[in-house]
DRENKENU-530004 format. One record per residue (C-alpha): residue number from 1; residue in one letter; chain; x, y, z. Coordinates in Angstrom, 1 decimal, decimal comma, m for minus. Layout:
BEGIN
<NUM 'a' 'A' <X Y Z>>
...
# end
This chain:
BEGIN
<1 'm' 'A' <0,0 0,0 0,0>>
<2 'a' 'A' <1,4 3,4 m1,0>>
<3 't' 'A' <1,5 6,2 1,6>>
<4 'm' 'A' <1,0 9,8 0,8>>
<5 'n' 'A' <3,8 12,1 1,7>>
<6 's' 'A' <3,4 15,7 2,9>>
<7 'k' 'A' <4,3 17,2 m0,5>>
<8 's' 'A' <1,4 15,5 m2,3>>
<9 'l' 'A' <m1,1 17,1 0,3>>
<10 'i' 'A' <m0,1 20,7 m0,5>>
<11 'p' 'A' <m2,1 21,1 m3,7>>
<12 'w' 'A' <m5,2 19,6 m1,9>>
<13 'i' 'A' <m4,7 22,1 0,9>>
<14 'f' 'A' <m4,9 25,0 m1,6>>
<15 'v' 'A' <m7,9 23,5 m3,3>>
<16 'g' 'A' <m9,7 23,0 0,0>>
<17 'g' 'A' <m8,8 26,6 1,1>>
<18 'm' 'A' <m10,2 28,0 m2,2>>
<19 'a' 'A' <m13,3 25,9 m1,8>>
<20 'f' 'A' <m13,8 27,3 1,7>>
<21 'v' 'A' <m13,4 30,9 0,4>>
<22 'v' 'A' <m15,9 30,3 m2,4>>
<23 'a' 'A' <m18,4 28,8 0,0>>
<24 'v' 'A' <m18,2 31,7 2,5>>
<25 'n' 'A' <m18,5 34,3 m0,3>>
<26 'a' 'A' <m21,6 32,5 m1,7>>
<27 'g' 'A' <m23,2 32,5 1,7>>
<28 'm' 'A' <m22,5 36,3 2,1>>
<29 'v' 'A' <m23,9 37,1 m1,3>>
<30 't' 'A' <m27,0 35,0 m0,5>>
<31 'm' 'A' <m27,6 36,8 2,8>>
<32 'a' 'A' <m27,0 40,2 1,1>>
<33 'l' 'A' <m29,6 39,6 m1,6>>
<34 'k' 'A' <m32,2 38,3 0,9>>
<35 't' 'A' <m31,8 41,1 3,4>>
<36 'y' 'A' <m31,6 44,3 1,4>>
<37 'p' 'A' <m32,9 44,9 m2,1>>
<38 'g' 'A' <m30,4 47,7 m2,9>>
<39 'l' 'A' <m32,9 50,4 m3,6>>
<40 'a' 'A' <m33,2 53,4 m1,3>>
<41 'h' 'A' <m36,1 54,8 m3,3>>
<42 'e' 'A' <m38,8 52,9 m5,1>>
<43 's' 'A' <m38,7 54,9 m8,3>>
<44 'a' 'A' <m35,0 55,8 m8,4>>
<45 'f' 'A' <m34,8 55,7 m12,2>>
<46 'e' 'A' <m37,8 58,1 m12,7>>
<47 'r' 'A' <m36,4 60,3 m10,0>>
<48 'g' 'A' <m33,1 60,5 m11,8>>
<49 'l' 'A' <m34,8 61,4 m15,1>>
<50 'a' 'A' <m36,6 64,3 m13,3>>
<51 'y' 'A' <m33,4 65,7 m11,7>>
<52 'n' 'A' <m33,7 69,0 m13,5>>
<53 'r' 'A' <m37,0 69,6 m11,6>>
<54 'v' 'A' <m35,0 68,9 m8,3>>
<55 'l' 'A' <m32,4 71,4 m9,3>>
<56 'a' 'A' <m35,1 74,0 m10,1>>
<57 'e' 'A' <m36,7 73,4 m6,6>>
<58 'v' 'A' <m33,3 73,9 m5,0>>
<59 'd' 'A' <m32,8 77,2 m6,9>>
<60 'r' 'A' <m36,3 78,4 m5,9>>
<61 'q' 'A' <m35,6 77,6 m2,3>>
<62 'e' 'A' <m32,3 79,4 m2,3>>
<63 'r' 'A' <m33,9 82,5 m3,8>>
<64 'l' 'A' <m36,4 82,6 m0,9>>
<65 'g' 'A' <m33,5 82,6 1,6>>
<66 'w' 'A' <m35,5 80,8 4,3>>
<67 't' 'A' <m33,7 78,9 7,0>>
<68 'l' 'A' <m35,0 75,9 8,9>>
<69 'r' 'A' <m33,5 74,6 12,1>>
<70 't' 'A' <m34,9 71,3 13,3>>
<71 'a' 'A' <m34,6 69,6 16,7>>
<72 'f' 'A' <m35,9 66,3 18,0>>
<73 't' 'A' <m36,4 65,7 21,7>>
<74 'p' 'A' <m36,9 62,1 22,6>>
<75 'a' 'A' <m39,5 61,3 25,3>>
<76 'a' 'A' <m39,7 57,5 25,2>>
<77 'p' 'A' <m38,8 54,8 22,8>>
<78 'h' 'A' <m40,2 55,7 19,4>>
<79 'e' 'A' <m41,8 58,9 20,8>>
<80 'g' 'A' <m40,7 62,5 21,1>>
<81 's' 'A' <m41,2 66,1 20,0>>
<82 'l' 'A' <m40,2 67,6 16,7>>
<83 'q' 'A' <m39,5 71,4 16,6>>
<84 'v' 'A' <m38,7 73,5 13,6>>
<85 'q' 'A' <m37,7 77,2 13,7>>
<86 'l' 'A' <m38,3 79,1 10,5>>
<87 's' 'A' <m36,6 82,4 9,6>>
<88 'd' 'A' <m36,1 84,6 6,6>>
<89 'r' 'A' <m32,7 85,6 5,0>>
<90 'n' 'A' <m32,2 88,3 7,6>>
<91 'g' 'A' <m32,7 85,9 10,5>>
<92 'q' 'A' <m36,2 87,2 11,4>>
<93 'a' 'A' <m38,7 84,6 12,5>>
<94 'l' 'A' <m41,4 83,8 10,0>>
<95 's' 'A' <m44,9 83,5 11,4>>
<96 'g' 'A' <m48,1 82,3 9,8>>
<97 'a' 'A' <m46,7 79,4 7,8>>
<98 'k' 'A' <m48,0 75,9 7,3>>
<99 'l' 'A' <m45,4 73,2 7,9>>
<100 'i' 'A' <m45,9 69,6 6,9>>
<101 'v' 'A' <m43,1 67,2 7,8>>
<102 't' 'A' <m42,7 63,8 6,1>>
<103 'l' 'A' <m40,4 61,4 8,0>>
<104 'v' 'A' <m38,9 58,7 5,8>>
<105 'r' 'A' <m36,5 55,9 6,5>>
<106 'p' 'A' <m33,5 56,0 4,0>>
<107 'v' 'A' <m33,3 52,2 4,3>>
<108 'g' 'A' <m36,1 49,7 5,0>>
<109 'g' 'A' <m39,7 49,3 4,1>>
<110 'e' 'A' <m41,5 51,4 6,7>>
<111 'a' 'A' <m44,2 53,7 5,4>>
<112 'p' 'A' <m43,5 57,4 5,6>>
<113 'v' 'A' <m44,9 59,3 8,6>>
<114 'q' 'A' <m46,5 62,6 7,9>>
<115 'i' 'A' <m47,3 65,2 10,6>>
<116 'd' 'A' <m48,5 68,8 10,6>>
<117 'l' 'A' <m46,6 71,2 12,8>>
<118 'k' 'A' <m48,5 73,9 14,8>>
<119 'e' 'A' <m47,0 77,3 15,5>>
<120 'e' 'A' <m46,1 77,5 19,2>>
<121 'a' 'A' <m44,3 80,8 19,2>>
<122 'i' 'A' <m43,5 83,3 16,4>>
<123 'g' 'A' <m41,4 81,3 13,9>>
<124 't' 'A' <m41,4 78,1 16,1>>
<125 'y' 'A' <m43,5 75,1 14,9>>
<126 'a' 'A' <m43,7 71,8 16,8>>
<127 'a' 'A' <m45,6 68,6 17,2>>
<128 'a' 'A' <m45,4 65,4 19,2>>
<129 'l' 'A' <m44,8 62,3 17,2>>
<130 'r' 'A' <m44,6 58,5 17,5>>
<131 'l' 'A' <m42,5 56,5 15,1>>
<132 'p' 'A' <m43,2 52,9 14,2>>
<133 't' 'A' <m39,5 51,9 14,7>>
<134 's' 'A' <m36,3 53,2 16,0>>
<135 'g' 'A' <m33,3 54,1 13,7>>
<136 'q' 'A' <m32,5 56,9 11,3>>
<137 'w' 'A' <m35,4 58,9 9,9>>
<138 'd' 'A' <m35,0 61,8 7,4>>
<139 'a' 'A' <m37,3 64,8 7,7>>
<140 'r' 'A' <m38,6 66,4 4,6>>
<141 'v' 'A' <m40,2 69,7 5,5>>
<142 's' 'A' <m42,7 71,5 3,3>>
<143 'v' 'A' <m43,4 75,1 4,1>>
<144 'm' 'A' <m46,3 77,1 2,7>>
<145 'r' 'A' <m46,7 80,8 3,5>>
<146 's' 'A' <m48,6 83,5 1,7>>
<147 'g' 'A' <m49,1 81,5 m1,4>>
# end
């Protein structure tokens, strides 16, 4: 009976090591595809095509010169208070506006949360809110004032 010496095992060690690496990578790819679809926005392609509209909105917003300062004060898990201070280009508080905040998760499938803020003081708008889950939420603030 012939015995294997240590030199004849070296190629099989390399083959086994590469097979292990391929198996681990296949498992990681499978987990990545099952846990996250890769899209941060449902209609990313259409949104990209309409990017000129986004640029026009940014230009219009800069011409207004309004400034928003947001603050979130947590009260309990998933609950807290959102406050927005609105001022003009000279730093003067803007009163009489209607503020609607849409809270969206940049990743995940949670539905957006929309709240109306009420003016508590001149230029200061606030509302209590309850979020369905913890984590990062982006606030998109819509402001309407005098048309």
